[in-house]
C-alpha positions as YAML, in Angstrom:
chain: A
units: angstrom
residues:
- id: 1
  name: UNK
  ca: [16.39, -5.44, -11.24]
- id: 2
  name: UNK
  ca: [13.77, -5.27, -8.53]
- id: 3
  name: UNK
  ca: [11.17, -8.12, -8.37]
- id: 4
  name: UNK
  ca: [7.47, -7.36, -8.06]
- id: 5
  name: UNK
  ca: [7.58, -8.90, -4.57]
- id: 6
  name: UNK
  ca: [10.30, -6.56, -3.41]
- id: 7
  name: UNK
  ca: [8.50, -3.67, -4.91]
- id: 8
  name: UNK
  ca: [5.20, -4.76, -3.29]
- id: 9
  name: UNK
  ca: [6.78, -4.85, 0.12]
- id: 10
  name: UNK
  ca: [7.58, -1.14, -0.21]
- id: 11
  name: UNK
  ca: [3.90, -0.33, -0.46]
- id: 12
  name: UNK
  ca: [2.15, -3.09, 1.71]
- id: 13
  name: UNK
  ca: [3.20, -5.50, 4.49]
- id: 14
  name: UNK
  ca: [3.34, -8.95, 2.80]
- id: 15
  name: UNK
  ca: [1.91, -11.78, 4.91]
- id: 16
  name: UNK
  ca: [2.48, -15.45, 4.11]
- id: 17
  name: UNK
  ca: [-0.76, -17.43, 3.82]
- id: 18
  name: UNK
  ca: [0.83, -20.73, 4.78]
- id: 19
  name: UNK
  ca: [2.36, -22.83, 7.49]
- id: 20
  name: UNK
  ca: [5.20, -24.05, 5.31]
- id: 21
  name: UNK
  ca: [8.32, -23.01, 7.14]
- id: 22
  name: UNK
  ca: [10.56, -23.24, 4.11]
- id: 23
  name: UNK
  ca: [8.30, -20.94, 2.14]
- id: 24
  name: UNK
  ca: [8.19, -18.44, 5.05]
- id: 25
  name: UNK
  ca: [11.91, -18.42, 5.20]
- id: 26
  name: UNK
  ca: [12.33, -17.92, 1.53]
- id: 27
  name: UNK
  ca: [9.92, -15.09, 1.05]
- id: 28
  name: UNK
  ca: [10.56, -13.26, 4.38]
- id: 29
  name: UNK
  ca: [7.02, -11.96, 5.06]
- id: 30
  name: UNK
  ca: [6.15, -9.66, 7.88]
- id: 31
  name: UNK
  ca: [3.50, -11.92, 9.41]
- id: 32
  name: UNK
  ca: [1.92, -15.40, 8.68]
- id: 33
  name: UNK
  ca: [-1.71, -16.63, 8.75]
- id: 34
  name: UNK
  ca: [-2.89, -20.16, 9.43]
- id: 35
  name: UNK
  ca: [-6.27, -21.98, 9.53]
- id: 36
  name: UNK
  ca: [-7.44, -25.55, 9.85]
- id: 37
  name: UNK
  ca: [-6.88, -26.13, 6.11]
- id: 38
  name: UNK
  ca: [-3.27, -25.05, 6.30]
- id: 39
  name: UNK
  ca: [-2.57, -26.92, 9.50]
- id: 40
  name: UNK
  ca: [-3.92, -30.05, 7.88]
- id: 41
  name: UNK
  ca: [-1.29, -29.70, 5.17]
- id: 42
  name: UNK
  ca: [1.37, -29.82, 7.84]
- id: 43
  name: UNK
  ca: [0.80, -33.63, 8.08]
- id: 44
  name: UNK
  ca: [2.38, -33.91, 4.58]
- id: 45
  name: UNK
  ca: [5.37, -31.70, 5.28]
- id: 46
  name: UNK
  ca: [8.54, -33.52, 6.40]
- id: 47
  name: UNK
  ca: [9.58, -30.37, 8.54]
- id: 48
  name: UNK
  ca: [6.55, -30.92, 10.84]
- id: 49
  name: UNK
  ca: [6.68, -34.73, 11.44]
- id: 50
  name: UNK
  ca: [8.74, -34.57, 14.65]
- id: 51
  name: UNK
  ca: [6.62, -31.74, 16.02]
- id: 52
  name: UNK
  ca: [3.42, -33.70, 15.39]
- id: 53
  name: UNK
  ca: [4.78, -36.79, 17.02]
- id: 54
  name: UNK
  ca: [5.76, -34.69, 20.02]
- id: 55
  name: UNK
  ca: [2.32, -33.24, 20.29]
- id: 56
  name: UNK
  ca: [0.67, -36.67, 20.12]
- id: 57
  name: UNK
  ca: [3.00, -37.97, 22.86]
- id: 58
  name: UNK
  ca: [2.23, -35.01, 25.06]
- id: 59
  name: UNK
  ca: [-1.56, -35.17, 24.95]
- id: 60
  name: UNK
  ca: [-1.41, -38.98, 25.56]
- id: 61
  name: UNK
  ca: [0.40, -38.20, 28.92]
- id: 62
  name: UNK
  ca: [-2.27, -35.52, 29.83]
- id: 63
  name: UNK
  ca: [-5.34, -37.62, 29.50]
- id: 64
  name: UNK
  ca: [-6.62, -41.09, 28.92]
- id: 65
  name: UNK
  ca: [-9.91, -39.94, 27.32]
- id: 66
  name: UNK
  ca: [-9.71, -40.22, 23.52]
- id: 67
  name: UNK
  ca: [-11.91, -37.21, 22.84]
- id: 68
  name: UNK
  ca: [-10.06, -35.01, 25.23]
- id: 69
  name: UNK
  ca: [-6.76, -36.17, 23.65]
- id: 70
  name: UNK
  ca: [-8.01, -35.15, 20.15]
- id: 71
  name: UNK
  ca: [-9.29, -31.76, 21.24]
- id: 72
  name: UNK
  ca: [-6.14, -31.02, 23.12]
- id: 73
  name: UNK
  ca: [-3.90, -32.20, 20.18]
- id: 74
  name: UNK
  ca: [-5.70, -29.87, 17.79]
- id: 75
  name: UNK
  ca: [-4.93, -26.73, 19.98]
- id: 76
  name: UNK
  ca: [-1.49, -27.79, 20.90]
- id: 77
  name: UNK
  ca: [-0.69, -28.49, 17.26]
- id: 78
  name: UNK
  ca: [-1.95, -25.15, 16.13]
- id: 79
  name: UNK
  ca: [0.15, -23.36, 18.82]
- id: 80
  name: UNK
  ca: [3.19, -25.51, 18.18]
- id: 81
  name: UNK
  ca: [3.13, -24.68, 14.40]
- id: 82
  name: UNK
  ca: [2.43, -21.02, 15.30]
- id: 83
  name: UNK
  ca: [5.37, -21.05, 17.66]
- id: 84
  name: UNK
  ca: [7.65, -22.35, 14.88]
- id: 85
  name: UNK
  ca: [6.37, -19.59, 12.53]
- id: 86
  name: UNK
  ca: [6.84, -16.85, 15.24]
- id: 87
  name: UNK
  ca: [10.54, -17.91, 15.39]
- id: 88
  name: UNK
  ca: [10.86, -16.90, 11.77]
- id: 89
  name: UNK
  ca: [8.53, -13.88, 11.08]
- id: 90
  name: UNK
  ca: [9.33, -10.54, 12.76]
- id: 91
  name: UNK
  ca: [5.62, -9.82, 13.22]
- id: 92
  name: UNK
  ca: [2.58, -11.73, 14.24]
- id: 93
  name: UNK
  ca: [1.15, -15.29, 13.45]
- id: 94
  name: UNK
  ca: [-2.65, -15.72, 13.23]
- id: 95
  name: UNK
  ca: [-4.15, -18.83, 14.93]
- id: 96
  name: UNK
  ca: [-7.82, -19.67, 14.31]
- id: 97
  name: UNK
  ca: [-10.63, -20.51, 16.70]
- id: 98
  name: UNK
  ca: [-12.54, -23.47, 15.45]
- id: 99
  name: UNK
  ca: [-15.19, -22.60, 12.82]
- id: 100
  name: UNK
  ca: [-17.59, -24.70, 14.86]
- id: 101
  name: UNK
  ca: [-17.59, -21.91, 17.46]
- id: 102
  name: UNK
  ca: [-18.53, -19.20, 14.94]
- id: 103
  name: UNK
  ca: [-21.91, -18.60, 16.53]
- id: 104
  name: UNK
  ca: [-20.90, -18.93, 20.11]
- id: 105
  name: UNK
  ca: [-19.41, -15.79, 21.64]
- id: 106
  name: UNK
  ca: [-18.54, -17.13, 25.02]
- id: 107
  name: UNK
  ca: [-16.98, -20.40, 23.82]
- id: 108
  name: UNK
  ca: [-14.98, -18.35, 21.25]
- id: 109
  name: UNK
  ca: [-13.59, -16.17, 24.02]
- id: 110
  name: UNK
  ca: [-12.79, -19.15, 26.12]
- id: 111
  name: UNK
  ca: [-10.91, -20.87, 23.33]
- id: 112
  name: UNK
  ca: [-8.98, -17.72, 22.62]
- id: 113
  name: UNK
  ca: [-7.87, -17.44, 26.25]
- id: 114
  name: UNK
  ca: [-6.72, -21.07, 25.98]
- id: 115
  name: UNK
  ca: [-4.67, -20.52, 22.87]
- id: 116
  name: UNK
  ca: [-3.08, -17.42, 24.24]
- id: 117
  name: UNK
  ca: [-2.19, -19.37, 27.50]
- id: 118
  name: UNK
  ca: [-0.63, -22.20, 25.33]
- id: 119
  name: UNK
  ca: [1.38, -19.58, 23.44]
- id: 120
  name: UNK
  ca: [2.61, -17.84, 26.57]
- id: 121
  name: UNK
  ca: [3.65, -21.13, 28.07]
- id: 122
  name: UNK
  ca: [5.90, -21.48, 25.03]
- id: 123
  name: UNK
  ca: [7.35, -17.98, 25.48]
- id: 124
  name: UNK
  ca: [5.31, -16.35, 22.76]
- id: 125
  name: UNK
  ca: [3.77, -13.18, 24.14]
- id: 126
  name: UNK
  ca: [0.27, -12.23, 23.14]
- id: 127
  name: UNK
  ca: [1.51, -9.22, 21.09]
- id: 128
  name: UNK
  ca: [2.96, -11.66, 18.64]
- id: 129
  name: UNK
  ca: [-0.32, -13.50, 18.18]
- id: 130
  name: UNK
  ca: [-3.60, -12.70, 16.44]
- id: 131
  name: UNK
  ca: [-6.69, -14.76, 17.38]
- id: 132
  name: UNK
  ca: [-8.57, -15.48, 14.19]
- id: 133
  name: UNK
  ca: [-12.37, -15.46, 14.36]
- id: 134
  name: UNK
  ca: [-15.10, -15.72, 11.74]
- id: 135
  name: UNK
  ca: [-16.80, -12.38, 11.06]
- id: 136
  name: UNK
  ca: [-20.20, -13.45, 12.42]
- id: 137
  name: UNK
  ca: [-21.99, -11.11, 14.86]
- id: 138
  name: UNK
  ca: [-20.93, -13.46, 17.68]
- id: 139
  name: UNK
  ca: [-17.36, -13.62, 16.45]
- id: 140
  name: UNK
  ca: [-17.18, -9.83, 16.27]
- id: 141
  name: UNK
  ca: [-18.58, -9.43, 19.76]
- id: 142
  name: UNK
  ca: [-16.04, -11.95, 21.02]
- id: 143
  name: UNK
  ca: [-13.27, -9.98, 19.34]
- id: 144
  name: UNK
  ca: [-14.51, -6.81, 20.89]
- id: 145
  name: UNK
  ca: [-14.19, -8.30, 24.39]
- id: 146
  name: UNK
  ca: [-10.85, -9.86, 23.66]
- id: 147
  name: UNK
  ca: [-9.42, -6.61, 22.25]
- id: 148
  name: UNK
  ca: [-10.33, -4.95, 25.69]
- id: 149
  name: UNK
  ca: [-8.30, -7.64, 27.32]
- id: 150
  name: UNK
  ca: [-5.26, -6.86, 25.16]
- id: 151
  name: UNK
  ca: [-5.75, -9.97, 22.96]
- id: 152
  name: UNK
  ca: [-5.60, -8.72, 19.38]
- id: 153
  name: UNK
  ca: [-7.81, -10.37, 16.76]
- id: 154
  name: UNK
  ca: [-8.01, -11.09, 13.08]
- id: 155
  name: UNK
  ca: [-11.58, -11.22, 11.77]
- id: 156
  name: UNK
  ca: [-11.78, -13.60, 8.73]
- id: 157
  name: UNK
  ca: [-14.27, -14.78, 6.33]
- id: 158
  name: UNK
  ca: [-15.30, -11.17, 5.68]
- id: 159
  name: UNK
  ca: [-17.41, -10.46, 2.57]
- id: 160
  name: UNK
  ca: [-19.78, -7.67, 3.22]
- id: 161
  name: UNK
  ca: [-19.64, -3.99, 4.05]
- id: 162
  name: UNK
  ca: [-21.88, -4.80, 7.14]
- id: 163
  name: UNK
  ca: [-19.20, -7.07, 8.42]
- id: 164
  name: UNK
  ca: [-16.43, -4.60, 7.84]
- id: 165
  name: UNK
  ca: [-18.35, -1.81, 9.57]
- id: 166
  name: UNK
  ca: [-19.21, -3.86, 12.57]
- id: 167
  name: UNK
  ca: [-15.60, -4.93, 12.91]
- id: 168
  name: UNK
  ca: [-14.42, -1.29, 12.65]
- id: 169
  name: UNK
  ca: [-16.96, -0.24, 15.23]
- id: 170
  name: UNK
  ca: [-15.79, -3.07, 17.60]
- id: 171
  name: UNK
  ca: [-12.20, -1.87, 17.44]
- id: 172
  name: UNK
  ca: [-10.77, -5.05, 16.29]
- id: 173
  name: UNK
  ca: [-7.05, -5.02, 15.40]
- id: 174
  name: UNK
  ca: [-7.23, -6.47, 11.86]
- id: 175
  name: UNK
  ca: [-9.72, -7.74, 9.40]
- id: 176
  name: UNK
  ca: [-9.30, -9.98, 6.36]
- id: 177
  name: UNK
  ca: [-11.67, -9.14, 3.53]
- id: 178
  name: UNK
  ca: [-11.68, -11.86, 0.97]
- id: 179
  name: UNK
  ca: [-10.82, -11.16, -2.64]
- id: 180
  name: UNK
  ca: [-10.88, -14.44, -4.55]
- id: 181
  name: UNK
  ca: [-13.98, -15.96, -3.12]
- id: 182
  name: UNK
  ca: [-15.97, -12.83, -3.72]
- id: 183
  name: UNK
  ca: [-14.84, -12.93, -7.44]
- id: 184
  name: UNK
  ca: [-15.48, -16.70, -7.54]
- id: 185
  name: UNK
  ca: [-19.16, -15.99, -6.72]
- id: 186
  name: UNK
  ca: [-19.53, -13.30, -9.32]
- id: 187
  name: UNK
  ca: [-17.87, -15.26, -12.02]
- id: 188
  name: UNK
  ca: [-20.16, -18.26, -11.35]
- id: 189
  name: UNK
  ca: [-23.20, -15.93, -11.42]
- id: 190
  name: UNK
  ca: [-22.28, -13.95, -14.54]
- id: 191
  name: UNK
  ca: [-19.93, -16.25, -16.43]
- id: 192
  name: UNK
  ca: [-17.63, -13.33, -16.88]
- id: 193
  name: UNK
  ca: [-13.86, -13.16, -16.55]
- id: 194
  name: UNK
  ca: [-12.94, -9.80, -14.91]
- id: 195
  name: UNK
  ca: [-9.79, -7.67, -15.54]
- id: 196
  name: UNK
  ca: [-7.90, -6.70, -12.40]
- id: 197
  name: UNK
  ca: [-9.52, -3.27, -12.31]
- id: 198
  name: UNK
  ca: [-13.13, -4.61, -12.72]
- id: 199
  name: UNK
  ca: [-12.57, -7.46, -10.37]
- id: 200
  name: UNK
  ca: [-15.52, -7.57, -7.79]
- id: 201
  name: UNK
  ca: [-13.17, -8.82, -5.02]
- id: 202
  name: UNK
  ca: [-10.69, -6.10, -5.69]
- id: 203
  name: UNK
  ca: [-13.42, -3.43, -5.78]
- id: 204
  name: UNK
  ca: [-14.81, -4.82, -2.48]
- id: 205
  name: UNK
  ca: [-11.43, -4.53, -0.64]
- id: 206
  name: UNK
  ca: [-10.75, -1.15, -2.09]
- id: 207
  name: UNK
  ca: [-14.13, 0.01, -0.75]
- id: 208
  name: UNK
  ca: [-13.35, -1.42, 2.74]
- id: 209
  name: UNK
  ca: [-9.98, 0.45, 2.75]
- id: 210
  name: UNK
  ca: [-11.69, 3.63, 1.65]
- id: 211
  name: UNK
  ca: [-14.43, 3.27, 4.43]
- id: 212
  name: UNK
  ca: [-11.68, 2.77, 7.07]
- id: 213
  name: UNK
  ca: [-9.81, 5.89, 5.81]
- id: 214
  name: UNK
  ca: [-13.03, 8.06, 5.52]
- id: 215
  name: UNK
  ca: [-14.11, 7.30, 9.00]
- id: 216
  name: UNK
  ca: [-10.66, 7.26, 10.63]
- id: 217
  name: UNK
  ca: [-10.64, 3.70, 11.90]
- id: 218
  name: UNK
  ca: [-7.33, 2.27, 12.94]
- id: 219
  name: UNK
  ca: [-8.27, -1.26, 12.15]
- id: 220
  name: UNK
  ca: [-5.65, -2.96, 9.81]
- id: 221
  name: UNK
  ca: [-7.21, -4.08, 6.51]
- id: 222
  name: UNK
  ca: [-5.47, -7.21, 5.06]
- id: 223
  name: UNK
  ca: [-6.59, -8.37, 1.61]
- id: 224
  name: UNK
  ca: [-6.82, -12.15, 1.53]
- id: 225
  name: UNK
  ca: [-7.90, -15.15, -0.62]
- id: 226
  name: UNK
  ca: [-6.15, -14.14, -3.92]
- id: 227
  name: UNK
  ca: [-6.60, -16.21, -7.09]
- id: 228
  name: UNK
  ca: [-3.85, -14.53, -9.17]
- id: 229
  name: UNK
  ca: [-1.17, -11.83, -8.97]
- id: 230
  name: UNK
  ca: [-3.24, -9.30, -10.87]
- id: 231
  name: UNK
  ca: [-5.64, -9.16, -7.92]
- id: 232
  name: UNK
  ca: [-2.69, -8.63, -5.50]
- id: 233
  name: UNK
  ca: [-1.11, -5.90, -7.60]
- id: 234
  name: UNK
  ca: [-4.47, -4.19, -7.98]
- id: 235
  name: UNK
  ca: [-4.47, -3.83, -4.15]
- id: 236
  name: UNK
  ca: [-0.83, -2.57, -3.78]
- id: 237
  name: UNK
  ca: [-0.87, -0.11, -0.86]
- id: 238
  name: UNK
  ca: [-3.42, -1.91, 1.24]
- id: 239
  name: UNK
  ca: [-2.22, -2.22, 4.85]
- id: 240
  name: UNK
  ca: [-1.46, -5.91, 4.49]
- id: 241
  name: UNK
  ca: [-1.79, -8.58, 1.87]
- id: 242
  name: UNK
  ca: [-1.78, -12.30, 2.82]
- id: 243
  name: UNK
  ca: [-0.42, -14.35, -0.08]
- id: 244
  name: UNK
  ca: [-0.09, -18.03, -0.87]
- id: 245
  name: UNK
  ca: [3.41, -19.52, -1.61]
- id: 246
  name: UNK
  ca: [2.51, -20.17, -5.18]
- id: 247
  name: UNK
  ca: [1.59, -16.48, -5.77]
- id: 248
  name: UNK
  ca: [4.58, -15.27, -3.81]
- id: 249
  name: UNK
  ca: [6.85, -17.24, -6.06]
- id: 250
  name: UNK
  ca: [5.15, -15.69, -9.18]
- id: 251
  name: UNK
  ca: [5.73, -12.25, -7.73]
- id: 252
  name: UNK
  ca: [9.35, -13.15, -6.74]
- id: 253
  name: UNK
  ca: [9.93, -14.37, -10.28]
- id: 254
  name: UNK
  ca: [8.69, -11.27, -12.05]
- id: 255
  name: UNK
  ca: [10.81, -8.11, -12.45]
- id: 256
  name: UNK
  ca: [9.26, -4.54, -12.54]
- id: 257
  name: UNK
  ca: [7.84, -1.83, -10.53]
- id: 258
  name: UNK
  ca: [4.51, -1.81, -8.71]
- id: 259
  name: UNK
  ca: [2.10, 1.08, -8.70]
- id: 260
  name: UNK
  ca: [0.20, 2.13, -5.61]
- id: 261
  name: UNK
  ca: [-3.46, 1.36, -6.07]
- id: 262
  name: UNK
  ca: [-4.80, 1.94, -2.46]
- id: 263
  name: UNK
  ca: [-4.15, 5.04, -0.45]
- id: 264
  name: UNK
  ca: [-5.10, 6.19, 3.03]
- id: 265
  name: UNK
  ca: [-6.49, 9.71, 2.54]
- id: 266
  name: UNK
  ca: [-6.37, 10.31, 6.29]
- id: 267
  name: UNK
  ca: [-9.66, 12.15, 6.10]
- id: 268
  name: UNK
  ca: [-11.39, 10.50, 9.00]
- id: 269
  name: UNK
  ca: [-14.04, 13.10, 9.40]
- id: 270
  name: UNK
  ca: [-17.11, 11.10, 8.86]
- id: 271
  name: UNK
  ca: [-19.38, 9.65, 11.63]
- id: 272
  name: UNK
  ca: [-22.24, 7.19, 11.94]
- id: 273
  name: UNK
  ca: [-24.21, 5.92, 14.90]
- id: 274
  name: UNK
  ca: [-23.06, 2.47, 15.93]
- id: 275
  name: UNK
  ca: [-24.66, -0.44, 14.05]
- id: 276
  name: UNK
  ca: [-27.13, -2.69, 15.99]
- id: 277
  name: UNK
  ca: [-27.32, -6.45, 15.81]
- id: 278
  name: UNK
  ca: [-30.51, -6.33, 13.88]
- id: 279
  name: UNK
  ca: [-29.05, -3.78, 11.34]
- id: 280
  name: UNK
  ca: [-25.95, -5.96, 10.97]
- id: 281
  name: UNK
  ca: [-27.89, -9.14, 10.28]
- id: 282
  name: UNK
  ca: [-30.37, -7.46, 7.89]
- id: 283
  name: UNK
  ca: [-27.61, -5.62, 5.86]
- id: 284
  name: UNK
  ca: [-25.43, -8.66, 5.57]
- id: 285
  name: UNK
  ca: [-28.44, -10.78, 4.60]
- id: 286
  name: UNK
  ca: [-29.21, -8.33, 1.79]
- id: 287
  name: UNK
  ca: [-25.90, -9.26, 0.22]
- id: 288
  name: UNK
  ca: [-26.50, -12.52, -1.49]
- id: 289
  name: UNK
  ca: [-22.83, -13.13, -2.25]
- id: 290
  name: UNK
  ca: [-21.69, -12.40, 1.30]
- id: 291
  name: UNK
  ca: [-24.38, -14.54, 2.82]
- id: 292
  name: UNK
  ca: [-23.51, -17.43, 0.64]
- id: 293
  name: UNK
  ca: [-19.72, -17.19, 0.97]
- id: 294
  name: UNK
  ca: [-19.78, -16.72, 4.82]
- id: 295
  name: UNK
  ca: [-21.87, -19.86, 5.22]
- id: 296
  name: UNK
  ca: [-19.74, -21.85, 2.75]
- id: 297
  name: UNK
  ca: [-16.53, -20.67, 4.40]
- id: 298
  name: UNK
  ca: [-17.63, -21.75, 7.88]
- id: 299
  name: UNK
  ca: [-18.75, -25.19, 6.56]
- id: 300
  name: UNK
  ca: [-15.53, -25.68, 4.76]
- id: 301
  name: UNK
  ca: [-13.40, -24.74, 7.79]
- id: 302
  name: UNK
  ca: [-15.54, -27.02, 9.97]
- id: 303
  name: UNK
  ca: [-15.01, -29.96, 7.47]
- id: 304
  name: UNK
  ca: [-11.24, -29.40, 7.54]
- id: 305
  name: UNK
  ca: [-11.32, -29.30, 11.31]
- id: 306
  name: UNK
  ca: [-13.17, -32.62, 11.27]
- id: 307
  name: UNK
  ca: [-10.59, -34.05, 8.91]
- id: 308
  name: UNK
  ca: [-7.79, -32.77, 11.07]
- id: 309
  name: UNK
  ca: [-9.30, -34.37, 14.14]
- id: 310
  name: UNK
  ca: [-9.68, -37.67, 12.23]
- id: 311
  name: UNK
  ca: [-5.98, -37.58, 11.27]
- id: 312
  name: UNK
  ca: [-5.01, -36.97, 14.89]
- id: 313
  name: UNK
  ca: [-7.41, -39.68, 16.19]
- id: 314
  name: UNK
  ca: [-5.79, -42.16, 13.81]
- id: 315
  name: UNK
  ca: [-2.24, -41.27, 15.13]
- id: 316
  name: UNK
  ca: [-3.47, -41.57, 18.73]
...
């Protein structure tokens, strides 16, 4: 009997939302995504202990300045983990630019160049990597420039139609509209538990997929931040779905077929004038949920980055 995970893979590319190598080997996703929170978890995984020690030794040899060592170790560790993942998945690994640079276009581009350079020194070509940036105006503008240079990007922390539209118009390779965090906000506001079909996060991502189809954008839409398998199955057919090991295990342990819920109509016959910065900022600001969750997401990733740096500083 076919598992739901196997059936889902027939409709969408499954992406592992983890840096756990054992989980990636077990569930055989197309791609894998990482972020500072997930990299932080690597310190508690036995499979990464030698890698972490090697990175610490390497940065000690490169510089005697403690701050430089910490900054270098963060980048080298992210790339080292990404390189390990790239040796398992057939597709791409997403590596995140620090959330602290979310409002600095030039610094984001510089960091992206550095990460790609580190990957290429390890023999991982840029077509195997996605540079992950927050979907701020500055992040989207940085991604547009990087795409022109042949560096593909994954725009994350995406909660509003304005963010999605700006990413489409910038020609980014992939966007990650969040499901669970959207629903978290509405549940807190309304006190309501939603069925999969009524779920605000599911409805949001379905709308993003429809917009991409209606306007003929080639940007890949990857549903992210799932809270349960019901949300995942309600988006079956979305280009990509990035899923945590816990939910991958639930899908792998459930037998049955999966019905397509998202389709690309291939219409692509609608057009709009390109969104300006002021239009983007106003339209995003009009969405209270998106405004709250973007700010919260950047703060949380920045906090995890600080914790990661502290762990590295202790080891140094």
